[in-house]
N, CA, C and O atoms as a Tinker XYZ file with bonds, in Angstrom:
   340  protein
     1  N     25.824000    4.348000   23.338000    73     2
     2  CA    25.543000    3.558000   22.162000    64     1     3
     3  C     24.811000    4.415000   21.133000    63     2     4     5
     4  O     23.733000    4.941000   21.412000    81     3
     5  N     25.387000    4.552000   19.962000    73     3     6
     6  CA    24.740000    5.298000   18.885000    64     5     7
     7  C     23.749000    4.393000   18.168000    63     6     8     9
     8  O     24.060000    3.250000   17.833000    81     7
     9  N     22.576000    4.910000   17.944000    73     7    10
    10  CA    21.550000    4.171000   17.217000    64     9    11
    11  C     21.191000    4.989000   15.984000    63    10    12    13
    12  O     20.834000    6.163000   16.085000    81    11
    13  N     21.289000    4.358000   14.824000    73    11    14
    14  CA    20.922000    5.024000   13.573000    64    13    15
    15  C     19.603000    4.439000   13.097000    63    14    16    17
    16  O     19.566000    3.355000   12.515000    81    15
    17  N     18.528000    5.158000   13.347000    73    15    18
    18  CA    17.210000    4.679000   12.943000    64    17    19
    19  C     16.800000    5.308000   11.620000    63    18    20    21
    20  O     16.858000    6.525000   11.449000    81    19
    21  N     16.390000    4.467000   10.698000    73    19    22
    22  CA    15.870000    4.931000    9.415000    64    21    23
    23  C     14.356000    4.961000    9.507000    63    22    24    25
    24  O     13.727000    3.928000    9.737000    81    23
    25  N     13.774000    6.121000    9.331000    73    23    26
    26  CA    12.324000    6.288000    9.404000    64    25    27
    27  C     11.665000    5.682000    8.176000    63    26    28    29
    28  O     12.093000    5.930000    7.049000    81    27
    29  N     10.608000    4.877000    8.398000    73    27    30
    30  CA     9.870000    4.303000    7.280000    64    29    31
    31  C      8.453000    4.829000    7.173000    63    30    32    33
    32  O      7.929000    4.933000    6.064000    81    31
    33  N      7.823000    5.161000    8.269000    73    31    34
    34  CA     6.490000    5.733000    8.132000    64    33    35
    35  C      5.695000    5.762000    9.412000    63    34    36    37
    36  O      6.001000    5.081000   10.391000    81    35
    37  N      4.651000    6.586000    9.367000    73    35    38
    38  CA     3.683000    6.722000   10.457000    64    37    39
    39  C      2.324000    6.268000    9.964000    63    38    40    41
    40  O      2.095000    6.130000    8.762000    81    39
    41  N      1.434000    6.041000   10.902000    73    39    42
    42  CA     0.044000    5.728000   10.577000    64    41    43
    43  C     -0.452000    6.800000    9.614000    63    42    44    45
    44  O     -0.427000    7.985000    9.947000    81    43
    45  N     -0.902000    6.404000    8.426000    73    43    46
    46  CA    -1.308000    7.402000    7.434000    64    45    47
    47  C     -2.525000    8.236000    7.836000    63    46    48    49
    48  O     -2.804000    9.259000    7.211000    81    47
    49  N     -3.243000    7.813000    8.861000    73    47    50
    50  CA    -4.407000    8.593000    9.295000    64    49    51
    51  C     -4.129000    9.426000   10.542000    63    50    52    53
    52  O     -5.058000    9.934000   11.169000    81    51
    53  N     -2.863000    9.568000   10.901000    73    51    54
    54  CA    -2.527000   10.356000   12.082000    64    53    55
    55  C     -2.943000   11.812000   11.892000    63    54    56    57
    56  O     -2.809000   12.383000   10.809000    81    55
    57  N     -3.444000   12.385000   12.961000    73    55    58
    58  CA    -3.799000   13.802000   12.929000    64    57    59
    59  C     -2.825000   14.615000   13.796000    63    58    60    61
    60  O     -2.654000   15.816000   13.588000    81    59
    61  N     -2.194000   13.952000   14.764000    73    59    62
    62  CA    -1.331000   14.657000   15.713000    64    61    63
    63  C      0.142000   14.368000   15.475000    63    62    64    65
    64  O      0.998000   14.926000   16.162000    81    63
    65  N      0.451000   13.511000   14.520000    73    63    66
    66  CA     1.826000   13.120000   14.218000    64    65    67
    67  C      2.481000   12.393000   15.396000    63    66    68    69
    68  O      3.708000   12.332000   15.483000    81    67
    69  N      1.663000   11.840000   16.303000    73    67    70
    70  CA     2.163000   11.100000   17.466000    64    69    71
    71  C      1.516000    9.729000   17.505000    63    70    72    73
    72  O      0.987000    9.322000   18.540000    81    71
    73  N      1.551000    9.031000   16.420000    73    71    74
    74  CA     0.851000    7.763000   16.358000    64    73    75
    75  C      1.804000    6.653000   15.945000    63    74    76    77
    76  O      3.002000    6.900000   15.805000    81    75
    77  N      1.305000    5.431000   15.745000    73    75    78
    78  CA     2.196000    4.321000   15.403000    64    77    79
    79  C      3.197000    4.687000   14.306000    63    78    80    81
    80  O      2.860000    5.292000   13.288000    81    79
    81  N      4.438000    4.291000   14.566000    73    79    82
    82  CA     5.563000    4.649000   13.703000    64    81    83
    83  C      6.476000    3.445000   13.556000    63    82    84    85
    84  O      6.571000    2.621000   14.466000    81    83
    85  N      7.151000    3.337000   12.413000    73    83    86
    86  CA     8.067000    2.223000   12.159000    64    85    87
    87  C      9.411000    2.760000   11.679000    63    86    88    89
    88  O      9.479000    3.628000   10.809000    81    87
    89  N     10.488000    2.219000   12.274000    73    87    90
    90  CA    11.862000    2.536000   11.883000    64    89    91
    91  C     12.628000    1.238000   11.658000    63    90    92    93
    92  O     12.181000    0.164000   12.063000    81    91
    93  N     13.770000    1.344000   11.017000    73    91    94
    94  CA    14.704000    0.233000   10.868000    64    93    95
    95  C     16.022000    0.662000   11.507000    63    94    96    97
    96  O     16.562000    1.716000   11.172000    81    95
    97  N     16.539000   -0.150000   12.424000    73    95    98
    98  CA    17.839000    0.129000   13.015000    64    97    99
    99  C     18.884000   -0.193000   11.959000    63    98   100   101
   100  O     19.016000   -1.344000   11.543000    81    99
   101  N     19.616000    0.804000   11.532000    73    99   102
   102  CA    20.558000    0.656000   10.425000    64   101   103
   103  C     21.751000   -0.235000   10.783000    63   102   104   105
   104  O     22.435000   -0.737000    9.892000    81   103
   105  N     22.000000   -0.432000   12.054000    73   103   106
   106  CA    23.118000   -1.264000   12.480000    64   105   107
   107  C     22.705000   -2.725000   12.653000    63   106   108   109
   108  O     23.331000   -3.627000   12.096000    81   107
   109  N     21.646000   -2.946000   13.430000    73   107   110
   110  CA    21.238000   -4.322000   13.754000    64   109   111
   111  C     20.220000   -4.895000   12.773000    63   110   112   113
   112  O     20.011000   -6.107000   12.720000    81   111
   113  N     19.584000   -4.012000   11.993000    73   111   114
   114  CA    18.497000   -4.365000   11.074000    64   113   115
   115  C     17.232000   -4.787000   11.819000    63   114   116   117
   116  O     16.348000   -5.417000   11.239000    81   115
   117  N     17.145000   -4.438000   13.111000    73   115   118
   118  CA    15.940000   -4.692000   13.893000    64   117   119
   119  C     14.859000   -3.701000   13.480000    63   118   120   121
   120  O     15.155000   -2.563000   13.116000    81   119
   121  N     13.615000   -4.139000   13.540000    73   119   122
   122  CA    12.490000   -3.233000   13.353000    64   121   123
   123  C     12.213000   -2.568000   14.690000    63   122   124   125
   124  O     12.205000   -3.233000   15.726000    81   123
   125  N     11.988000   -1.273000   14.676000    73   123   126
   126  CA    11.659000   -0.514000   15.872000    64   125   127
   127  C     10.278000    0.077000   15.644000    63   126   128   129
   128  O     10.036000    0.752000   14.643000    81   127
   129  N      9.364000   -0.186000   16.592000    73   127   130
   130  CA     7.988000    0.248000   16.398000    64   129   131
   131  C      7.453000    0.978000   17.608000    63   130   132   133
   132  O      7.717000    0.619000   18.755000    81   131
   133  N      6.700000    2.001000   17.315000    73   131   134
   134  CA     5.913000    2.704000   18.322000    64   133   135
   135  C      4.472000    2.358000   17.997000    63   134   136   137
   136  O      4.049000    2.467000   16.846000    81   135
   137  N      3.726000    1.946000   18.991000    73   135   138
   138  CA     2.338000    1.582000   18.729000    64   137   139
   139  C      1.458000    1.864000   19.926000    63   138   140   141
   140  O      1.925000    2.312000   20.973000    81   139
   141  N      0.187000    1.597000   19.754000    73   139   142
   142  CA    -0.757000    1.766000   20.850000    64   141   143
   143  C     -0.565000    0.633000   21.853000    63   142   144   145
   144  O     -0.412000   -0.521000   21.455000    81   143
   145  N     -0.571000    0.942000   23.131000    73   143   146
   146  CA    -0.481000   -0.090000   24.154000    64   145   147
   147  C     -1.733000   -0.956000   24.043000    63   146   148   149
   148  O     -2.854000   -0.450000   23.996000    81   147
   149  N     -1.523000   -2.253000   24.003000    73   147   150
   150  CA    -2.642000   -3.181000   23.869000    64   149   151
   151  C     -3.530000   -3.136000   25.111000    63   150   152   153
   152  O     -3.052000   -2.936000   26.227000    81   151
   153  N     -4.822000   -3.325000   24.896000    73   151   154
   154  CA    -5.762000   -3.354000   26.012000    64   153   155
   155  C     -5.609000   -4.669000   26.782000    63   154   156   157
   156  O     -4.941000   -5.596000   26.324000    81   155
   157  N     -6.232000   -4.732000   27.944000    73   155   158
   158  CA    -6.101000   -5.906000   28.805000    64   157   159
   159  C     -6.578000   -7.190000   28.127000    63   158   160   161
   160  O     -5.959000   -8.241000   28.291000    81   159
   161  N     -7.660000   -7.113000   27.375000    73   159   162
   162  CA    -8.173000   -8.310000   26.701000    64   161   163
   163  C     -7.156000   -8.843000   25.690000    63   162   164   165
   164  O     -6.977000  -10.055000   25.569000    81   163
   165  N     -6.495000   -7.945000   24.969000    73   163   166
   166  CA    -5.483000   -8.356000   23.998000    64   165   167
   167  C     -4.283000   -8.975000   24.706000    63   166   168   169
   168  O     -3.780000  -10.017000   24.288000    81   167
   169  N     -3.824000   -8.331000   25.781000    73   167   170
   170  CA    -2.696000   -8.884000   26.551000    64   169   171
   171  C     -3.025000  -10.271000   27.083000    63   170   172   173
   172  O     -2.202000  -11.184000   27.010000    81   171
   173  N     -4.225000  -10.424000   27.615000    73   171   174
   174  CA    -4.638000  -11.720000   28.154000    64   173   175
   175  C     -4.616000  -12.778000   27.064000    63   174   176   177
   176  O     -4.148000  -13.893000   27.293000    81   175
   177  N     -5.110000  -12.449000   25.900000    73   175   178
   178  CA    -5.115000  -13.396000   24.782000    64   177   179
   179  C     -3.676000  -13.736000   24.359000    63   178   180   181
   180  O     -3.365000  -14.897000   24.092000    81   179
   181  N     -2.811000  -12.732000   24.301000    73   179   182
   182  CA    -1.408000  -12.967000   23.936000    64   181   183
   183  C     -0.705000  -13.845000   24.958000    63   182   184   185
   184  O      0.135000  -14.668000   24.595000    81   183
   185  N     -1.039000  -13.678000   26.232000    73   183   186
   186  CA    -0.388000  -14.446000   27.290000    64   185   187
   187  C     -0.771000  -15.920000   27.266000    63   186   188   189
   188  O     -0.155000  -16.726000   27.964000    81   187
   189  N     -1.764000  -16.283000   26.485000    73   187   190
   190  CA    -2.123000  -17.703000   26.349000    64   189   191
   191  C     -0.995000  -18.495000   25.683000    63   190   192   193
   192  O     -0.909000  -19.712000   25.844000    81   191
   193  N     -0.135000  -17.804000   24.940000    73   191   194
   194  CA     0.973000  -18.493000   24.271000    64   193   195
   195  C      2.281000  -18.333000   25.030000    63   194   196   197
   196  O      3.304000  -18.866000   24.602000    81   195
   197  N      2.272000  -17.610000   26.150000    73   195   198
   198  CA     3.472000  -17.452000   26.961000    64   197   199
   199  C      3.460000  -16.157000   27.737000    63   198   200   201
   200  O      2.746000  -15.212000   27.400000    81   199
   201  N      4.259000  -16.131000   28.778000    73   199   202
   202  CA     4.376000  -14.968000   29.640000    64   201   203
   203  C      4.973000  -13.773000   28.880000    63   202   204   205
   204  O      5.831000  -13.947000   28.015000    81   203
   205  N      4.515000  -12.578000   29.209000    73   203   206
   206  CA     5.101000  -11.353000   28.663000    64   205   207
   207  C      6.013000  -10.798000   29.756000    63   206   208   209
   208  O      5.526000  -10.333000   30.786000    81   207
   209  N      7.332000  -10.842000   29.544000    73   207   210
   210  CA     8.257000  -10.367000   30.577000    64   209   211
   211  C      8.024000   -8.890000   30.909000    63   210   212   213
   212  O      7.486000   -8.130000   30.103000    81   211
   213  N      8.441000   -8.512000   32.108000    73   211   214
   214  CA     8.264000   -7.125000   32.569000    64   213   215
   215  C      8.939000   -6.102000   31.662000    63   214   216   217
   216  O      8.495000   -4.956000   31.588000    81   215
   217  N      9.999000   -6.497000   30.977000    73   215   218
   218  CA    10.717000   -5.554000   30.114000    64   217   219
   219  C     10.158000   -5.519000   28.689000    63   218   220   221
   220  O     10.741000   -4.881000   27.812000    81   219
   221  N      9.035000   -6.201000   28.454000    73   219   222
   222  CA     8.386000   -6.198000   27.139000    64   221   223
   223  C      6.929000   -5.788000   27.276000    63   222   224   225
   224  O      6.382000   -5.762000   28.378000    81   223
   225  N      6.307000   -5.467000   26.148000    73   223   226
   226  CA     4.889000   -5.153000   26.141000    64   225   227
   227  C      4.295000   -5.593000   24.817000    63   226   228   229
   228  O      5.021000   -5.954000   23.890000    81   227
   229  N      3.005000   -5.562000   24.732000    73   227   230
   230  CA     2.288000   -5.861000   23.497000    64   229   231
   231  C      1.783000   -4.538000   22.943000    63   230   232   233
   232  O      1.179000   -3.745000   23.666000    81   231
   233  N      2.032000   -4.303000   21.661000    73   231   234
   234  CA     1.535000   -3.081000   21.024000    64   233   235
   235  C      0.639000   -3.453000   19.854000    63   234   236   237
   236  O      0.677000   -4.575000   19.351000    81   235
   237  N     -0.160000   -2.495000   19.437000    73   235   238
   238  CA    -0.997000   -2.664000   18.252000    64   237   239
   239  C     -0.517000   -1.708000   17.170000    63   238   240   241
   240  O     -0.258000   -0.531000   17.421000    81   239
   241  N     -0.407000   -2.245000   15.966000    73   239   242
   242  CA    -0.090000   -1.451000   14.781000    64   241   243
   243  C     -1.299000   -1.606000   13.861000    63   242   244   245
   244  O     -1.689000   -2.736000   13.569000    81   243
   245  N     -1.905000   -0.519000   13.395000    73   243   246
   246  CA    -3.108000   -0.649000   12.571000    64   245   247
   247  C     -2.824000   -1.350000   11.238000    63   246   248   249
   248  O     -1.755000   -1.191000   10.650000    81   247
   249  N     -3.797000   -2.121000   10.783000    73   247   250
   250  CA    -3.665000   -2.872000    9.526000    64   249   251
   251  C     -3.335000   -1.961000    8.352000    63   250   252   253
   252  O     -2.692000   -2.394000    7.396000    81   251
   253  N     -3.762000   -0.714000    8.411000    73   251   254
   254  CA    -3.483000    0.205000    7.298000    64   253   255
   255  C     -1.992000    0.489000    7.148000    63   254   256   257
   256  O     -1.567000    1.079000    6.155000    81   255
   257  N     -1.187000    0.065000    8.145000    73   255   258
   258  CA     0.259000    0.264000    8.061000    64   257   259
   259  C      0.981000   -0.940000    7.459000    63   258   260   261
   260  O      2.210000   -0.946000    7.395000    81   259
   261  N      0.247000   -1.953000    7.021000    73   259   262
   262  CA     0.867000   -3.141000    6.424000    64   261   263
   263  C      1.829000   -2.776000    5.291000    63   262   264   265
   264  O      2.923000   -3.338000    5.240000    81   263
   265  N      1.477000   -1.865000    4.381000    73   263   266
   266  CA     2.440000   -1.518000    3.324000    64   265   267
   267  C      3.762000   -0.975000    3.877000    63   266   268   269
   268  O      4.827000   -1.258000    3.327000    81   267
   269  N      3.699000   -0.202000    4.956000    73   267   270
   270  CA     4.918000    0.332000    5.568000    64   269   271
   271  C      5.713000   -0.815000    6.190000    63   270   272   273
   272  O      6.938000   -0.854000    6.073000    81   271
   273  N      5.026000   -1.744000    6.849000    73   271   274
   274  CA     5.709000   -2.887000    7.452000    64   273   275
   275  C      6.376000   -3.753000    6.388000    63   274   276   277
   276  O      7.489000   -4.238000    6.589000    81   275
   277  N      5.702000   -3.949000    5.263000    73   275   278
   278  CA     6.316000   -4.708000    4.162000    64   277   279
   279  C      7.591000   -4.024000    3.681000    63   278   280   281
   280  O      8.609000   -4.672000    3.436000    81   279
   281  N      7.515000   -2.713000    3.553000    73   279   282
   282  CA     8.666000   -1.958000    3.064000    64   281   283
   283  C      9.860000   -2.086000    4.013000    63   282   284   285
   284  O     10.983000   -2.324000    3.569000    81   283
   285  N      9.619000   -1.929000    5.317000    73   283   286
   286  CA    10.721000   -2.010000    6.272000    64   285   287
   287  C     11.241000   -3.445000    6.378000    63   286   288   289
   288  O     12.445000   -3.648000    6.531000    81   287
   289  N     10.353000   -4.443000    6.300000    73   287   290
   290  CA    10.804000   -5.841000    6.321000    64   289   291
   291  C     11.655000   -6.156000    5.096000    63   290   292   293
   292  O     12.688000   -6.814000    5.211000    81   291
   293  N     11.232000   -5.697000    3.942000    73   291   294
   294  CA    12.013000   -5.910000    2.714000    64   293   295
   295  C     13.385000   -5.264000    2.826000    63   294   296   297
   296  O     14.384000   -5.850000    2.411000    81   295
   297  N     13.439000   -4.060000    3.384000    73   295   298
   298  CA    14.721000   -3.362000    3.534000    64   297   299
   299  C     15.637000   -4.131000    4.488000    63   298   300   301
   300  O     16.828000   -4.283000    4.216000    81   299
   301  N     15.091000   -4.610000    5.593000    73   299   302
   302  CA    15.901000   -5.377000    6.543000    64   301   303
   303  C     16.403000   -6.662000    5.906000    63   302   304   305
   304  O     17.560000   -7.039000    6.092000    81   303
   305  N     15.556000   -7.322000    5.169000    73   303   306
   306  CA    15.934000   -8.579000    4.524000    64   305   307
   307  C     16.999000   -8.355000    3.449000    63   306   308   309
   308  O     17.955000   -9.124000    3.353000    81   307
   309  N     16.837000   -7.316000    2.652000    73   307   310
   310  CA    17.826000   -7.020000    1.604000    64   309   311
   311  C     19.208000   -6.794000    2.196000    63   310   312   313
   312  O     20.197000   -7.305000    1.670000    81   311
   313  N     19.288000   -6.039000    3.277000    73   311   314
   314  CA    20.594000   -5.745000    3.843000    64   313   315
   315  C     21.213000   -6.989000    4.462000    63   314   316   317
   316  O     22.433000   -7.147000    4.422000    81   315
   317  N     20.413000   -7.868000    5.026000    73   315   318
   318  CA    20.942000   -9.118000    5.597000    64   317   319
   319  C     21.435000  -10.037000    4.485000    63   318   320   321
   320  O     22.451000  -10.714000    4.643000    81   319
   321  N     20.728000  -10.064000    3.377000    73   319   322
   322  CA    21.142000  -10.921000    2.268000    64   321   323
   323  C     22.460000  -10.439000    1.653000    63   322   324   325
   324  O     23.250000  -11.236000    1.149000    81   323
   325  N     22.682000   -9.114000    1.705000    73   323   326
   326  CA    23.935000   -8.559000    1.200000    64   325   327
   327  C     25.074000   -8.760000    2.185000    63   326   328   329
   328  O     26.246000   -8.628000    1.831000    81   327
   329  N     24.722000   -9.080000    3.416000    73   327   330
   330  CA    25.748000   -9.239000    4.432000    64   329   331
   331  C     26.188000   -7.932000    5.054000    63   330   332   333
   332  O     27.261000   -7.868000    5.653000    81   331
   333  N     25.381000   -6.885000    4.927000    73   331   334
   334  CA    25.723000   -5.596000    5.546000    64   333   335
   335  C     25.704000   -5.749000    7.061000    63   334   336   337
   336  O     24.836000   -6.430000    7.608000    81   335
   337  N     26.632000   -5.135000    7.722000    73   335   338
   338  CA    26.654000   -5.131000    9.179000    64   337   339
   339  C     26.726000   -3.727000    9.694000    63   338   340
   340  O     26.753000   -3.515000   10.906000    81   339
């Protein structure tokens, strides 16, 4: 399966270039995110609204990345409104 990911940005305060990152899947228009694994307290709080399946996890994306998230969400929405597949 070929995946075409469009890079949108990394945590602007990264020093190692290995930090939270956001992409847009050009085919499905899904958001793809790399983030910090949530701590146990965060997972426990998230599980209050439902089980987290074994094939999923909870990640943290820093608030300073909100502008990048807006940009990738807008791009995904624009392509869906155009009917791009």
